[in-house]
BASE-65144 format. One line per 3 residues: number of its first residue (from 1); their letters; for each residue z, x, y of C-alpha. Coordinates in nm, 3 decimals. Each point is the difference from the previous one (the first is absolute). Layout:
NUM = A = Z:X:Y  ...
END
This chain:
1 = MGY = 2.190:-2.515:-0.435  -0.195:-0.314:-0.087  -0.246:-0.171:0.227
4 = PGL = 0.029:-0.161:0.238  0.302:0.223:0.052  0.182:0.238:0.224
7 = HRI = 0.143:0.347:-0.042  0.166:0.266:0.210  -0.065:0.374:-0.014
10 = LWT = 0.206:0.274:0.164  -0.209:0.314:0.046  0.124:0.298:0.198
13 = REQ = 0.017:-0.130:0.359  -0.192:-0.324:-0.056  0.089:-0.341:-0.138
16 = FAV = -0.277:-0.222:-0.133  -0.025:-0.363:-0.099  -0.247:-0.042:-0.286
19 = FRD = -0.129:-0.343:-0.098  -0.280:-0.183:-0.181  -0.180:-0.316:0.093
22 = ASG = -0.082:-0.272:-0.253  -0.325:0.177:-0.099  0.191:0.315:-0.092
25 = QSY = -0.114:0.211:0.299  0.275:0.241:0.102  0.095:0.096:0.355
28 = VVD = 0.233:0.265:0.140  0.151:-0.048:0.347  0.289:0.133:0.205
31 = AYC = 0.322:-0.155:-0.125  0.150:-0.092:0.338  -0.105:-0.296:0.211
34 = PHL = -0.090:0.114:0.355  0.172:-0.309:0.142  0.367:0.080:-0.062
37 = GAN = -0.015:0.248:-0.286  0.063:-0.217:-0.308  -0.103:0.152:-0.331
40 = LSV = -0.300:-0.197:-0.122  0.060:0.098:-0.362  0.355:-0.140:-0.008
43 = GGR = -0.030:-0.377:-0.004  -0.357:-0.009:0.130  -0.262:-0.224:-0.160
46 = VMG = -0.367:0.038:-0.086  -0.205:-0.266:0.176  -0.366:0.025:-0.102
49 = SCI = -0.102:0.354:0.096  0.287:0.027:0.248  0.363:0.102:-0.019
52 = ECP = 0.258:-0.219:0.173  0.303:0.146:0.174  0.328:-0.144:-0.137
55 = FHG = 0.163:0.002:0.347  -0.227:-0.216:0.218  -0.301:-0.081:-0.219
58 = WQF = -0.254:0.224:0.171  -0.297:0.054:-0.234  -0.205:0.321:-0.017
61 = SGK = -0.334:0.049:-0.173  -0.011:0.258:-0.278  -0.365:0.069:0.086
64 = DGK = 0.033:0.118:0.359  0.371:-0.041:0.083  -0.057:-0.257:0.275
67 = CTR = 0.257:-0.272:0.055  -0.163:-0.330:-0.095  0.282:-0.245:0.066
70 = IPY = 0.325:-0.032:0.196  0.156:-0.337:-0.091  0.163:-0.064:0.339
73 = AEK = -0.257:0.159:0.234  -0.304:-0.163:0.157  -0.203:0.320:-0.011
76 = VPE = 0.007:0.313:-0.212  -0.030:0.316:0.214  -0.307:0.211:-0.077
79 = FAK = 0.215:0.312:-0.023  0.238:-0.150:-0.259  -0.073:0.191:-0.322
82 = IKV = 0.142:0.235:-0.260  -0.153:0.313:-0.151  -0.207:-0.042:-0.315
85 = WPS = -0.003:0.309:-0.221  -0.318:0.097:-0.191  0.065:-0.052:-0.370
88 = CEV = -0.169:-0.035:-0.336  0.095:-0.090:-0.356  -0.062:0.253:-0.277
91 = GGM = 0.151:0.014:-0.347  0.250:-0.277:0.062  0.126:0.162:0.321
94 = ILV = -0.037:-0.092:0.365  -0.078:0.324:0.184  0.047:0.031:0.376
97 = WYH = -0.191:0.245:0.219  0.244:0.188:0.223  -0.100:0.258:0.261
100 = CDG = 0.252:0.119:0.256  -0.273:0.016:0.266  -0.119:-0.355:-0.070
103 = VSP = -0.337:0.117:-0.136  -0.190:-0.265:-0.198  -0.069:0.065:-0.371
106 = TWQ = -0.242:0.287:-0.055  -0.030:-0.045:-0.377  0.060:-0.265:-0.265
109 = VPE = 0.209:0.009:-0.316  -0.241:-0.045:-0.295  0.057:-0.261:-0.267
112 = QEE = 0.040:0.110:-0.361  -0.290:-0.203:-0.140  0.164:-0.066:-0.338
115 = VAS = 0.318:-0.128:0.166  -0.188:-0.223:0.245  -0.213:-0.151:-0.279
118 = GAW = 0.299:-0.057:-0.230  -0.130:0.234:-0.271  0.319:0.204:0.041
121 = VFH = 0.322:-0.204:0.018  0.344:0.066:0.144  0.262:0.135:-0.242
124 = GTT = 0.297:0.098:0.215  0.138:0.190:0.295  0.269:0.254:0.082
127 = EHF = 0.176:0.072:0.329  0.173:0.312:0.127  0.162:0.105:0.325
130 = VNA = -0.049:0.368:0.078  0.195:0.201:0.258  -0.283:0.217:0.128
133 = HVQ = -0.264:0.024:0.270  -0.303:-0.217:-0.073  -0.223:0.309:-0.035
136 = EIP = 0.206:0.155:-0.279  -0.102:-0.260:-0.260  -0.382:0.023:0.017
139 = ENA = 0.021:0.379:0.036  0.094:0.013:-0.369  -0.367:-0.063:-0.081
142 = ADA = -0.094:0.348:0.122  0.295:0.171:-0.169  -0.151:0.060:-0.343
145 = AHL = 0.262:0.261:-0.094  0.286:-0.251:0.001  -0.177:-0.213:-0.264
148 = SFL = 0.024:0.273:-0.264  0.365:0.073:0.076  0.166:-0.324:0.107
151 = HEP = -0.207:-0.241:-0.210  -0.058:0.205:-0.316  0.315:-0.118:-0.185
154 = WIM = -0.052:-0.310:-0.215  0.087:-0.327:0.176  0.285:-0.067:-0.243
157 = NGV = 0.188:0.283:0.175  0.053:-0.245:0.284  0.018:0.045:0.377
160 = DLR = 0.312:0.211:0.054  -0.135:0.349:0.064  0.317:0.156:-0.135
163 = HTK = -0.099:-0.122:-0.347  -0.379:-0.022:-0.011  -0.021:0.342:-0.166
166 = SKF = 0.203:-0.131:-0.295  -0.080:0.174:-0.329  0.008:-0.329:-0.190
169 = WRF = -0.344:-0.114:0.120  -0.147:0.346:0.056  -0.249:-0.048:-0.285
172 = MKH = -0.192:-0.250:0.218  -0.154:0.108:0.329  -0.228:-0.143:0.268
175 = HWK = -0.282:0.221:0.124  -0.184:-0.050:0.327  -0.319:0.137:0.153
178 = AEW = -0.049:-0.118:0.356  -0.232:0.055:0.294  0.036:-0.153:0.348
181 = QPE = -0.285:-0.029:0.250  -0.064:-0.198:0.321  -0.290:-0.245:-0.020
184 = PDM = -0.299:-0.028:0.236  0.172:-0.314:0.138  0.254:0.194:0.203
187 = HCS = 0.281:-0.252:-0.048  -0.022:0.036:-0.381  0.080:0.275:-0.247
190 = CLI = -0.005:0.019:-0.379  0.215:0.162:-0.266  -0.155:0.032:-0.346
193 = VKH = 0.258:0.047:-0.275  -0.054:0.063:-0.369  0.312:-0.076:-0.201
196 = SLT = 0.054:0.115:-0.357  0.294:0.005:-0.240  0.109:0.255:-0.256
199 = IFG = 0.238:-0.060:-0.290  0.146:0.314:-0.158  -0.265:0.191:0.192
202 = KHF = -0.288:-0.199:-0.148  -0.242:-0.176:0.233  -0.094:-0.359:-0.084
205 = PLL = -0.331:-0.077:0.180  0.039:-0.374:-0.073  0.286:-0.005:0.251
208 = DMM = -0.194:0.167:0.283  -0.033:-0.207:0.317  -0.201:0.042:0.319
211 = ISA = 0.164:-0.114:0.324  -0.179:-0.026:0.333  0.244:-0.036:0.291
214 = RQI = -0.187:-0.105:0.314  0.204:0.022:0.321  -0.113:-0.249:0.266
217 = GPG = 0.155:0.068:0.337  0.356:0.132:0.034  0.183:-0.227:-0.243
220 = LVF = -0.221:-0.164:-0.265  -0.115:0.143:-0.334  -0.210:-0.151:-0.278
223 = LIF = 0.082:0.172:-0.331  -0.275:-0.090:-0.246  0.073:0.056:-0.369
226 = QHD = -0.278:0.059:-0.252  0.063:0.036:-0.373  -0.237:-0.037:-0.295
229 = FLG = 0.258:-0.193:-0.204  0.250:-0.142:0.249  -0.261:-0.136:0.241
232 = CGV = -0.016:0.008:0.381  0.211:-0.117:0.290  0.129:0.082:0.345
235 = MIH = 0.344:0.063:0.144  0.017:-0.070:0.373  0.254:0.224:0.167
238 = SVT = 0.112:-0.082:0.355  0.237:0.177:0.240  0.144:-0.203:0.290
241 = PVE = 0.233:0.155:0.260  0.324:-0.194:0.042  0.180:0.256:0.215
244 = PLL = -0.104:0.351:0.117  0.135:0.155:-0.322  -0.008:-0.299:-0.236
247 = QHV = -0.314:-0.108:-0.186  -0.054:-0.309:-0.213  -0.227:0.090:-0.293
250 = THR = -0.153:-0.252:-0.239  -0.220:0.033:-0.308  -0.203:-0.303:-0.116
253 = IYY = -0.199:0.025:-0.323  -0.313:-0.194:-0.094  -0.161:0.042:-0.340
256 = QRS = -0.283:-0.129:-0.218  0.061:-0.351:-0.128  -0.092:0.104:-0.354
259 = VPS = 0.274:0.265:-0.019  0.345:-0.109:-0.127  0.250:-0.018:0.287
262 = IIP = 0.228:0.254:-0.168  -0.251:0.275:0.091  -0.001:-0.047:0.381
265 = KFL = 0.374:-0.070:-0.002  0.058:0.328:-0.186  -0.221:0.186:0.250
268 = LWA = 0.191:-0.154:0.291  0.331:0.101:-0.160  -0.125:0.354:-0.068
271 = ESI = -0.129:0.032:0.357  0.334:-0.117:0.141  0.185:0.267:-0.200
274 = QFE = -0.230:0.275:0.124  0.016:-0.138:0.355  0.380:-0.010:-0.002
277 = RDV = 0.006:0.370:-0.086  -0.186:0.053:0.328  0.241:-0.234:0.178
280 = MIW = 0.294:0.220:-0.102  -0.181:0.292:0.166  -0.103:-0.193:0.312
283 = NNK = 0.345:-0.146:0.056  0.153:0.346:0.014  -0.270:0.232:0.136
286 = QYL = -0.073:0.134:0.347  -0.339:-0.018:0.165  -0.137:0.343:0.090
289 = SKP = -0.273:0.004:0.263  -0.079:0.363:-0.090  0.063:0.027:-0.375
292 = LLV = -0.023:0.321:-0.197  -0.318:-0.054:-0.203  -0.210:0.202:-0.243
295 = KED = -0.377:-0.023:-0.032  0.032:-0.253:-0.286  0.166:-0.238:0.253
298 = AAI = -0.303:-0.007:0.230  -0.059:-0.372:-0.063  0.335:-0.082:0.164
301 = QRH = -0.115:0.143:0.334  -0.335:-0.176:-0.034  0.182:-0.326:-0.066
304 = RRW = 0.216:0.049:0.311  -0.309:0.055:0.213  -0.161:-0.310:-0.152
307 = YSQ = 0.314:-0.214:0.048  0.041:0.106:0.364  -0.280:-0.243:0.096
310 = FYS = 0.248:-0.287:-0.039  0.215:0.125:0.289  -0.068:-0.016:0.371
313 = ENS = 0.178:0.132:0.309  0.181:-0.333:0.029  0.111:-0.028:-0.363
316 = PKF = 0.366:-0.111:-0.012  0.237:0.293:-0.036  0.360:0.024:-0.112
319 = PSQ = 0.226:0.028:0.309  0.111:0.354:-0.083  -0.350:0.119:-0.085
322 = NTG = -0.171:0.249:0.227  -0.298:0.117:-0.201  -0.111:-0.018:-0.362
325 = LDW = 0.190:-0.190:-0.266  0.321:0.209:0.003  0.244:-0.290:0.028
END
């Protein structure tokens, strides 16, 4: 999407028209014109800071949604307007605040300073579609036990879980130490991961890497990489509901300018392999509202209590759902 430009987003039960004015300021509004229902993002034009309906030329301000011009009318009614959605731009993404009760934003998404200043530059993105409830994906952060089992095999073993235990690459193993905790800012939590690698059972400290995964709200994670030799960067992980049991997941990586691009591209590739192992689980698992846990799984229950803040009594539910997530 360039600017000035126009884009359409389908998100759960909402359709948005997203556009920029000539200065680059972005706006997010309801996609449908309140006049006769034309889709503003299909054939509409950006006129200054307004979007023009392709059907009759009505123009709506991206700032407050008010209709500013009707080509064939003497007067524009005061009540003629469309909804403007609160939004911000972070890490090359336009993020929209959505609350089923219409509550205004109660917190802001922080900028990654190095990305905003240009010190860390974009090196690629991956996209996945996952057949799971939106809560399943971030819950992995609190499930430290799965890291040692699912993600221990070397990445060259691939993503098919029927073959990841292959003896061919058994001499190389990933090792993970992880701890998840909610932050004082209630809408944030943090997972600290120490990754190491052994080859024929020998630990190579030069390959150790610290990863800080900061969850911001229900569907955004900043994974910050720190390595003495490979440098620093961030992978921005986002989860967007497309349907009740279909999530669109992206990973965007930004890395130090001084580091050769092969390093962040390798990290993005390695992350996608490990993530796709999880996808194979998510696509075929069942959500259990009352799982059988042991004391070492205590963080999972703490994560569920923390994540429950993002639901309300009016949160959209699947038609067959009565209570919980058993659908």
